[in-house]
Every structure is written in C-alpha cells, then in structure tokens.
C-alpha positions in Angstrom: -30.2 -2.1 5.5 -33.8 -2.1 6.8 -34.3 -1.5 10.5 -36.3 -4.8 10.8 -33.4 -6.8 9.3 -30.9 -5.0 11.7 -33.1 -5.8 14.6 -33.3 -9.5 13.6 -29.5 -9.7 13.2 -28.9 -8.1 16.6 -31.5 -10.5 18.2 -29.7 -13.5 16.6 -26.3 -12.3 17.8 -27.6 -11.6 21.4 -29.4 -14.9 21.5 -26.3 -16.8 20.4 -24.2 -14.9 23.0 -26.7 -15.6 25.7 -26.8 -19.3 24.8 -23.0 -19.5 24.8 -22.8 -17.8 28.2 -25.4 -20.1 29.6 -23.5 -23.2 28.3 -20.2 -21.9 29.6 -21.5 -21.1 33.1 -23.7 -24.1 33.5 -22.3 -26.9 35.8 -21.0 -30.0 34.0 -24.0 -32.1 35.2 -26.4 -29.6 33.7 -24.4 -29.5 30.4 -24.5 -33.3 30.3 -28.3 -33.4 30.9 -28.9 -30.6 28.4 -26.7 -32.2 25.7 -28.3 -35.6 26.3 -31.8 -34.2 25.7 -30.6 -32.2 22.7 -29.3 -35.4 21.1 -32.9 -36.4 20.3 -33.3 -33.3 18.0 -32.7 -33.5 14.3 -29.4 -31.5 14.1 -26.4 -31.5 11.7 -23.8 -34.2 12.2 -21.1 -31.8 13.5 -23.4 -30.5 16.2 -24.4 -34.0 17.2 -20.8 -35.0 17.5 -20.1 -32.1 19.8 -23.2 -32.9 21.8 -22.2 -36.5 22.2 -18.8 -35.5 23.6 -20.5 -33.1 26.0 -23.1 -35.8 27.1 -20.3 -38.2 28.2 -19.3 -38.2 31.8 -16.0 -36.6 32.6 -12.9 -38.8 33.1 -12.2 -37.4 36.5 -9.6 -34.8 35.7 -9.9 -31.6 33.8 -7.3 -32.4 31.2 -9.4 -35.0 29.3 -6.2 -36.6 28.2 -5.7 -39.5 30.6 -5.3 -41.9 27.8 -1.9 -40.2 27.1 -0.7 -40.2 30.7 2.5 -41.9 31.5 2.1 -45.3 33.3 2.0 -45.2 37.1 5.1 -46.6 38.9 4.8 -49.9 40.7 3.5 -49.7 44.3 6.4 -49.5 46.8 9.0 -48.3 44.2 11.1 -45.3 45.2 10.7 -42.1 43.3 13.2 -39.2 43.3 11.8 -35.9 44.6 13.9 -32.8 43.7 13.4 -29.6 45.7 14.4 -26.3 44.1 15.0 -23.6 46.7 13.8 -20.2 46.1 16.5 -17.6 45.4 16.5 -14.8 48.0 17.1 -11.3 46.9 
C-alpha cells in the first residue's frame, strides 16, 4: 500500500474517532443544537433519522422508555414497601 493512502486512511480513522468522542462528551443541549443544524445538510436517510432522534428534547429520564412505564397508582392509595435487611457476617 502506498504511504499516501495509508496516511489518508489513518487520517479518516482518527477524524472519525475524534468526531465520535466529541459527540459522546458533548452535553445534550449541544448535541441537540448540532443535530438540528446538521439536519439541513443533504445526508443519507439513515443518518437523518439518527439526527432527528438526537435533535428531539429528552423525555426527562435517561431511559427514553417512559411510554412503556407502568401506570402510576392513584393519589392517596396505599403502597406496600418491603425492607430487606442486610445479612451480617
């Protein structure tokens, strides 16, 4: 393989890793703003779908599965709380 091709491949890999690291360490507000501005670019459909999900505001919890949560009990209803004592050795 030619040295110029190797340098190009290494530069692409390092750039992709730097972009992923920046995305992962960026606060969620920054990711939303960056994803919203990237939606205006002509990108493939799969990339646009991922960017649309990232551009939406969070649901308020980290699980992103609140639509599957069990219904909340009625206000004033009693709930059983079970304490499990720690075994002492």
